C-alpha positions in Angstrom: 5.0 -18.1 -30.7 4.0 -18.2 -27.5 3.3 -15.4 -24.7 6.6 -16.1 -22.9 8.7 -16.0 -26.0 9.2 -12.5 -28.0 10.4 -12.6 -31.3 13.6 -9.8 -32.3 12.5 -6.6 -33.1 9.3 -7.0 -31.6 7.8 -4.2 -29.7 4.5 -5.2 -28.2 3.7 -8.1 -26.9 -0.1 -9.3 -25.2 0.0 -9.9 -21.7 -2.8 -11.4 -19.6 -2.8 -10.8 -15.8 -4.8 -10.1 -12.7 -4.9 -7.0 -11.3 -7.4 -5.8 -7.9 -9.0 -9.4 -8.7 -10.0 -8.4 -12.3 -8.6 -10.7 -15.3 -7.0 -8.2 -17.5 -5.5 -8.5 -21.1 -3.3 -5.8 -23.3 -0.8 -5.4 -25.8 1.8 -3.2 -24.4 5.1 -2.0 -25.6 8.0 -4.2 -24.2 9.5 -1.3 -22.6 6.7 -0.2 -20.6 6.9 -0.4 -17.3 4.7 -1.9 -14.5 3.6 1.6 -13.2 3.2 3.1 -16.6 1.2 0.1 -17.5 -1.3 0.6 -14.3 -1.2 4.1 -14.7 -1.6 5.1 -18.4 -3.2 1.6 -20.1 -5.4 0.7 -17.1 -5.9 3.8 -15.4 -5.3 2.9 -12.2 -3.3 6.3 -11.0 -3.0 5.5 -7.4 0.4 3.9 -8.2 2.5 7.1 -7.7 5.8 7.4 -9.6 8.4 9.3 -7.5 11.9 8.6 -8.2 11.7 6.5 -11.2 14.8 4.3 -9.6 13.0 1.8 -7.0 14.6 3.9 -4.2 11.4 6.1 -2.6 9.0 3.3 -2.6 6.1 5.5 -4.1 5.1 3.1 -6.7 5.0 -0.2 -4.6 2.4 -2.7 -5.7 2.0 -6.6 -4.7 2.8 -9.3 -7.0 1.7 -12.4 -5.9 1.2 -10.8 -2.8 4.7 -9.6 -2.1 5.8 -6.0 -2.6 7.7 -5.2 -5.7 8.9 -1.4 -7.0 6.7 -1.3 -10.1 8.6 1.4 -11.6 11.6 -1.3 -12.1 9.6 -4.1 -13.7 8.4 -4.2 -17.7 4.5 -4.9 -17.6 5.5 -7.7 -20.3 7.3 -9.6 -17.1 3.9 -10.0 -14.8 2.1 -11.9 -17.4 0.3 -14.7 -16.0 0.5 -12.6 -12.2 -1.7 -11.0 -10.1 -0.8 -7.7 -9.0 -3.0 -5.6 -6.0 -2.7 -1.5 -5.8 -4.3 0.6 -3.7 -7.3 0.7 -5.6 -7.5 -3.1 -4.6 -6.8 -3.0 -1.0 -10.5 -2.4 0.3 -13.4 -4.7 -0.1 -16.8 -3.7 -2.0 -19.7 -3.5 0.4 -23.3 -4.9 -0.3 -24.5 -0.9 -0.8 -21.8 -0.4 -3.6 -19.7 1.6 -1.0 -16.0 0.7 -0.3 -14.8 -0.9 3.3 -11.3 0.4 3.7 -8.5 -2.2 4.4 -7.0 -2.1 8.0 -4.3 -0.7 6.8 -6.2 1.9 5.2 -8.4 2.3 8.5 -5.2 2.6 10.4 -3.8 5.3 8.6 -6.9 7.4 9.0 -7.4 6.6 12.6 -3.5 7.4 13.3 -3.3 10.5 10.6 -0.4 8.8 9.4 -0.3 11.0 5.5 -0.3 14.3 5.1 0.7 15.3 1.2 -0.2 11.4 0.4 2.6 11.2 -2.2 4.0 8.3 -0.5 0.7 6.5 1.0 -0.1 4.1 -1.7 3.2 2.6 -1.6 2.9 2.7 2.3 -0.2 0.8 2.1 1.0 -1.7 -0.1 4.1 -2.8 1.9 2.3 -2.3 5.3 -0.7 -4.9 3.7 2.2 -7.5 2.8 4.3 -6.7 6.0 1.4 -7.4 7.9 0.8 -11.1 6.5 4.3 -12.0 7.0 4.0 -10.3 10.8 0.8 -10.0 12.2 2.2 -9.0 15.4 4.8 -6.4 14.8 6.5 -4.6 17.5 7.5 -0.7 16.8 10.9 -1.7 15.8 9.5 -4.4 13.2 7.2 -1.2 12.5 9.9 0.8 11.4 11.3 -1.7 9.8 8.7 -2.6 7.7 8.4 1.0 6.4 12.4 1.5 6.1 12.3 1.2 2.1 9.8 3.6 1.6 10.7 7.7 2.0 8.4 10.3 3.2 8.9 13.9 3.2 6.0 15.1 5.1 5.2 13.0 8.4 8.5 12.1 10.2 7.1 8.6 10.2 5.9 8.7 13.6 2.0 8.4 12.7 2.6 5.6 9.8 4.4 3.5 12.6 1.6 4.1 14.8 -0.5 2.9 11.9 1.0 -0.2 11.4 0.4 -1.3 14.7 -3.5 0.0 14.8 -3.6 -2.0 11.5 -2.0 -5.1 13.2 -5.1 -4.3 16.0 -7.7 -3.8 14.0 -6.4 -7.4 11.8 -7.1 -9.3 15.2 -10.6 -7.2 16.0 -11.8 -5.2 13.4 -14.2 -3.2 16.5 -10.9 -2.3 18.3 -11.7 1.1 19.9 -9.9 4.3 18.6 -6.4 5.0 19.8 -6.3 7.2 22.9 -4.8 10.8 21.8 -4.2 12.1 25.3 -7.4 14.2 25.7 -10.4 13.2 27.5 -13.9 14.8 26.4 -13.5 18.3 27.7 -10.1 18.4 25.6 -8.0 18.6 28.6 -4.8 17.1 28.2 -3.7 13.7 30.4 -1.0 11.2 29.8 0.4 8.0 32.0 0.1 9.9 35.0 -4.1 10.2 34.6 -5.8 13.3 34.1 -4.4 16.8 35.2 -1.0 14.5 36.5 -2.8 12.9 39.3 -1.9 9.1 39.7 
């Protein structure tokens, strides 16, 4: 019997895949979802389970670079493929610490999370979206995250983070976004400090 076929009544099957750049093999129940496989078998708990119906986007991971709902896929269906979770978005620096990806850094810079439950799905979705469209407009950013639900933020800072991530992908040393305050904490806006033109 090959890995791609299962005998009637077979309840467990070997899978071999790459997760966050690491080759992994495991024997899983044929009905185990990819989300449960990642969380329980591989201890990658960054992938969150929300609705378990594919609606909320919290469980989004990258399958061969494309965003998918891991709660809707069986683990056996990703045999031979590459999966990237939130744990695999950053990179390891020579000193052993993690360097956040541009999308992760943008979320930090723009204060784009509150409770954090939707964040792993948002980050993987945006990572894939920016590969497809590295120069998004505000409308593109809104469309990019439209399949992911957030109950905390109101989305504005997430949209700003999409634009910031695009900026960081082009220039990793891009200055932090202007938050509307000068060094003294005085507000200023489009008309200059203290409303001057």
